Short mmCIF file of the C-alpha atoms (twelve columns), coordinates in Angstrom:
data_MODEL
# 
_entry.id   MODEL 
# 
loop_
_atom_site.group_PDB 
_atom_site.id 
_atom_site.type_symbol 
_atom_site.label_atom_id 
_atom_site.label_alt_id 
_atom_site.label_comp_id 
_atom_site.label_asym_id 
_atom_site.label_seq_id 
_atom_site.Cartn_x 
_atom_site.Cartn_y 
_atom_site.Cartn_z 
_atom_site.pdbx_PDB_model_num 
ATOM 1   C CA . MET A 1   89.065  83.475  111.436 1 
ATOM 2   C CA . ALA A 2   89.603  85.675  108.375 1 
ATOM 3   C CA . GLU A 3   88.563  89.315  108.468 1 
ATOM 4   C CA . ALA A 4   85.461  89.938  106.349 1 
ATOM 5   C CA . LYS A 5   86.186  92.162  103.343 1 
ATOM 6   C CA . THR A 6   84.655  95.619  103.313 1 
ATOM 7   C CA . ASN A 7   83.439  97.435  100.200 1 
ATOM 8   C CA . ALA A 8   86.613  99.521  100.333 1 
ATOM 9   C CA . ALA A 9   88.871  96.444  100.391 1 
ATOM 10  C CA . ARG A 10  86.898  94.886  97.521  1 
ATOM 11  C CA . LEU A 11  87.429  98.039  95.433  1 
ATOM 12  C CA . PHE A 12  91.192  97.892  96.055  1 
ATOM 13  C CA . ASP A 13  91.166  94.182  95.145  1 
ATOM 14  C CA . SER A 14  89.241  94.752  91.908  1 
ATOM 15  C CA . ALA A 15  91.683  97.498  90.872  1 
ATOM 16  C CA . ALA A 16  94.685  95.330  91.854  1 
ATOM 17  C CA . ILE A 17  95.943  98.086  94.181  1 
ATOM 18  C CA . PRO A 18  98.146  96.798  96.994  1 
ATOM 19  C CA . TYR A 19  96.918  97.629  100.500 1 
ATOM 20  C CA . GLN A 20  97.195  96.482  104.065 1 
ATOM 21  C CA . LEU A 21  94.344  96.201  106.562 1 
ATOM 22  C CA . HIS A 22  94.901  97.201  110.187 1 
ATOM 23  C CA . ALA A 23  92.415  96.047  112.823 1 
ATOM 24  C CA . TYR A 24  92.247  97.834  116.166 1 
ATOM 25  C CA . GLU A 25  90.436  97.282  119.457 1 
ATOM 26  C CA . THR A 26  87.203  99.244  119.958 1 
ATOM 27  C CA . LYS A 27  85.907  97.908  123.292 1 
ATOM 28  C CA . ASP A 28  87.387  100.884 125.164 1 
ATOM 29  C CA . GLY A 29  85.231  103.249 123.067 1 
ATOM 30  C CA . LEU A 30  88.261  105.235 121.905 1 
ATOM 31  C CA . ILE A 31  87.620  105.448 118.175 1 
ATOM 32  C CA . ASP A 32  88.690  109.047 117.546 1 
ATOM 33  C CA . GLY A 33  91.366  109.379 114.880 1 
ATOM 34  C CA . VAL A 34  94.300  110.118 117.171 1 
ATOM 35  C CA . SER A 35  93.442  107.088 119.337 1 
ATOM 36  C CA . VAL A 36  93.131  104.922 116.210 1 
ATOM 37  C CA . ALA A 37  96.565  106.079 114.994 1 
ATOM 38  C CA . GLU A 38  98.051  105.217 118.384 1 
ATOM 39  C CA . LYS A 39  96.369  101.797 118.475 1 
ATOM 40  C CA . CYS A 40  97.696  101.039 114.981 1 
ATOM 41  C CA . GLY A 41  101.196 102.253 115.885 1 
ATOM 42  C CA . GLN A 42  101.054 104.942 113.188 1 
ATOM 43  C CA . ASN A 43  102.067 108.584 112.980 1 
ATOM 44  C CA . PRO A 44  98.843  110.680 113.230 1 
ATOM 45  C CA . ASP A 45  100.075 112.714 110.229 1 
ATOM 46  C CA . GLN A 46  99.651  109.555 108.103 1 
ATOM 47  C CA . VAL A 47  96.231  108.523 109.432 1 
ATOM 48  C CA . PHE A 48  93.364  110.387 107.796 1 
ATOM 49  C CA . LYS A 49  89.697  110.912 108.642 1 
ATOM 50  C CA . THR A 50  86.883  111.123 106.110 1 
ATOM 51  C CA . LEU A 51  84.574  114.131 106.374 1 
ATOM 52  C CA . VAL A 52  81.360  114.432 104.359 1 
ATOM 53  C CA . THR A 53  80.048  117.889 103.548 1 
ATOM 54  C CA . VAL A 54  77.382  119.670 101.561 1 
ATOM 55  C CA . GLY A 55  78.057  122.732 99.447  1 
ATOM 56  C CA . HIS A 56  75.913  125.830 98.968  1 
ATOM 57  C CA . SER A 57  74.756  124.247 95.679  1 
ATOM 58  C CA . GLY A 58  73.430  121.179 97.536  1 
ATOM 59  C CA . GLU A 59  76.156  118.965 96.087  1 
ATOM 60  C CA . HIS A 60  78.043  116.680 98.484  1 
ATOM 61  C CA . PHE A 61  81.834  116.506 98.826  1 
ATOM 62  C CA . VAL A 62  84.267  114.341 100.764 1 
ATOM 63  C CA . PHE A 63  87.388  115.725 102.430 1 
ATOM 64  C CA . VAL A 64  90.170  113.497 103.751 1 
ATOM 65  C CA . VAL A 65  92.381  115.155 106.377 1 
ATOM 66  C CA . PRO A 66  94.948  114.035 108.964 1 
ATOM 67  C CA . VAL A 67  93.205  112.889 112.156 1 
ATOM 68  C CA . ALA A 68  94.817  115.567 114.352 1 
ATOM 69  C CA . GLU A 69  93.867  118.384 111.955 1 
ATOM 70  C CA . SER A 70  90.636  120.297 111.309 1 
ATOM 71  C CA . LEU A 71  89.007  120.989 107.971 1 
ATOM 72  C CA . ASP A 72  89.075  124.670 107.019 1 
ATOM 73  C CA . LEU A 73  85.587  125.179 105.577 1 
ATOM 74  C CA . LYS A 74  86.608  128.265 103.581 1 
ATOM 75  C CA . LYS A 75  89.572  126.486 101.975 1 
ATOM 76  C CA . ALA A 76  87.356  123.435 101.353 1 
ATOM 77  C CA . ALA A 77  84.696  125.543 99.629  1 
ATOM 78  C CA . LYS A 78  87.320  127.239 97.453  1 
ATOM 79  C CA . SER A 79  88.831  123.844 96.577  1 
ATOM 80  C CA . VAL A 80  85.552  122.609 95.079  1 
ATOM 81  C CA . ASN A 81  84.356  125.968 93.678  1 
ATOM 82  C CA . GLU A 82  81.511  126.351 96.145  1 
ATOM 83  C CA . LYS A 83  80.308  129.552 97.817  1 
ATOM 84  C CA . SER A 84  80.309  127.742 101.168 1 
ATOM 85  C CA . ILE A 85  80.622  124.244 102.644 1 
ATOM 86  C CA . GLU A 86  79.218  122.751 105.835 1 
ATOM 87  C CA . MET A 87  79.451  119.372 107.512 1 
ATOM 88  C CA . ILE A 88  76.424  117.146 106.987 1 
ATOM 89  C CA . PRO A 89  74.486  116.264 110.143 1 
ATOM 90  C CA . GLN A 90  75.854  113.030 111.620 1 
ATOM 91  C CA . LYS A 91  72.374  111.425 111.476 1 
ATOM 92  C CA . GLU A 92  72.439  111.734 107.637 1 
ATOM 93  C CA . LEU A 93  75.791  109.963 107.203 1 
ATOM 94  C CA . LEU A 94  74.552  106.350 107.043 1 
ATOM 95  C CA . LYS A 95  71.702  107.095 104.639 1 
ATOM 96  C CA . LEU A 96  73.934  109.172 102.342 1 
ATOM 97  C CA . THR A 97  77.122  107.067 102.347 1 
ATOM 98  C CA . GLY A 98  76.250  103.637 103.738 1 
ATOM 99  C CA . TYR A 99  78.787  104.198 106.530 1 
ATOM 100 C CA . VAL A 100 78.488  105.022 110.233 1 
ATOM 101 C CA . HIS A 101 80.345  107.777 112.076 1 
ATOM 102 C CA . GLY A 102 83.805  106.451 112.960 1 
ATOM 103 C CA . GLY A 103 83.762  103.950 110.097 1 
ATOM 104 C CA . CYS A 104 83.295  106.183 107.064 1 
ATOM 105 C CA . SER A 105 85.662  105.405 104.199 1 
ATOM 106 C CA . PRO A 106 86.162  107.570 101.111 1 
ATOM 107 C CA . PHE A 107 85.922  104.293 99.147  1 
ATOM 108 C CA . GLY A 108 82.773  102.263 98.499  1 
ATOM 109 C CA . MET A 109 80.181  104.877 99.411  1 
ATOM 110 C CA . LYS A 110 76.642  104.356 98.092  1 
ATOM 111 C CA . LYS A 111 77.356  107.096 95.539  1 
ATOM 112 C CA . PRO A 112 80.736  108.515 94.555  1 
ATOM 113 C CA . PHE A 113 81.335  112.113 95.629  1 
ATOM 114 C CA . PHE A 114 84.149  114.428 94.562  1 
ATOM 115 C CA . THR A 115 86.921  113.860 97.098  1 
ATOM 116 C CA . VAL A 116 89.751  116.145 98.196  1 
ATOM 117 C CA . PHE A 117 92.753  114.799 100.111 1 
ATOM 118 C CA . GLU A 118 94.793  117.212 102.232 1 
ATOM 119 C CA . GLU A 119 97.885  117.990 100.178 1 
ATOM 120 C CA . THR A 120 100.258 116.648 102.863 1 
ATOM 121 C CA . ALA A 121 99.053  113.127 101.973 1 
ATOM 122 C CA . GLU A 122 101.023 113.434 98.749  1 
ATOM 123 C CA . LEU A 123 104.255 113.568 100.782 1 
ATOM 124 C CA . CYS A 124 103.614 110.141 102.364 1 
ATOM 125 C CA . ASP A 125 104.506 106.759 100.864 1 
ATOM 126 C CA . THR A 126 101.303 105.378 102.384 1 
ATOM 127 C CA . ILE A 127 98.398  106.737 104.404 1 
ATOM 128 C CA . MET A 128 95.603  105.067 106.334 1 
ATOM 129 C CA . VAL A 129 91.864  105.760 106.116 1 
ATOM 130 C CA . SER A 130 88.872  103.889 107.441 1 
ATOM 131 C CA . ALA A 131 88.294  100.615 105.620 1 
ATOM 132 C CA . GLY A 132 84.542  101.111 106.008 1 
ATOM 133 C CA . LYS A 133 83.835  99.881  109.509 1 
ATOM 134 C CA . ILE A 134 84.807  100.826 113.018 1 
ATOM 135 C CA . GLY A 135 87.868  98.825  114.047 1 
ATOM 136 C CA . LEU A 136 89.449  98.530  110.603 1 
ATOM 137 C CA . GLN A 137 91.788  100.828 108.664 1 
ATOM 138 C CA . ILE A 138 93.171  100.448 105.152 1 
ATOM 139 C CA . GLU A 139 96.714  101.542 104.272 1 
ATOM 140 C CA . ALA A 140 97.843  102.264 100.715 1 
ATOM 141 C CA . SER A 141 99.648  104.779 98.534  1 
ATOM 142 C CA . PRO A 142 97.760  108.098 98.450  1 
ATOM 143 C CA . ASP A 143 98.413  108.413 94.701  1 
ATOM 144 C CA . GLN A 144 96.804  105.017 94.181  1 
ATOM 145 C CA . MET A 145 93.875  106.076 96.364  1 
ATOM 146 C CA . ILE A 146 93.385  109.097 94.094  1 
ATOM 147 C CA . SER A 147 93.595  106.886 91.002  1 
ATOM 148 C CA . LEU A 148 91.066  104.449 92.507  1 
ATOM 149 C CA . LEU A 149 88.576  107.305 92.920  1 
ATOM 150 C CA . GLY A 150 89.420  108.604 89.447  1 
ATOM 151 C CA . GLU A 151 91.568  111.602 88.588  1 
ATOM 152 C CA . LYS A 152 88.427  113.576 87.632  1 
ATOM 153 C CA . ASN A 153 86.781  112.703 90.958  1 
ATOM 154 C CA . ALA A 154 89.634  113.334 93.400  1 
ATOM 155 C CA . LYS A 155 92.584  115.629 93.986  1 
ATOM 156 C CA . TYR A 156 95.035  116.978 96.543  1 
ATOM 157 C CA . ASP A 157 94.647  120.494 97.968  1 
ATOM 158 C CA . ASP A 158 95.407  122.599 101.038 1 
ATOM 159 C CA . ILE A 159 92.211  122.165 103.093 1 
ATOM 160 C CA . VAL A 160 93.251  122.184 106.777 1 
ATOM 161 C CA . LYS A 161 93.229  125.014 109.290 1 
ATOM 162 C CA . GLU A 162 96.567  126.709 109.846 1 
# 
């Protein structure tokens, strides 16, 4: 049986950007990023999680960081010219993005938000992010991911804790 396409995969298809989908087992309940990287046989430095935040201004931002790293809220705020940044409450994620915790992709959200990828992504030929549902990752060139979001809507920056 063919895997159903997610909004993220459809966006890659419509932009003719090459990608690979990776399905992983979820029955064991281990859906944290490091476990997902292990299940997909990938280096955790090349598997990224999607974090949704709100700035002091009330504007929302997306940050994409390696699964074993933590977002530095001060660096994140500086990156998007905000006074401060905080994570949105998990209960607001579905309503805001259309995605559930553990299956949030930076692609295909209900509304596009400015997105910042940790600068180390730029050093990788490909990286993986959620394809938009728990149990499925999408792998592609980080530069092409940035271009898919739009150069005015996405960038690389140093946003992880030291």
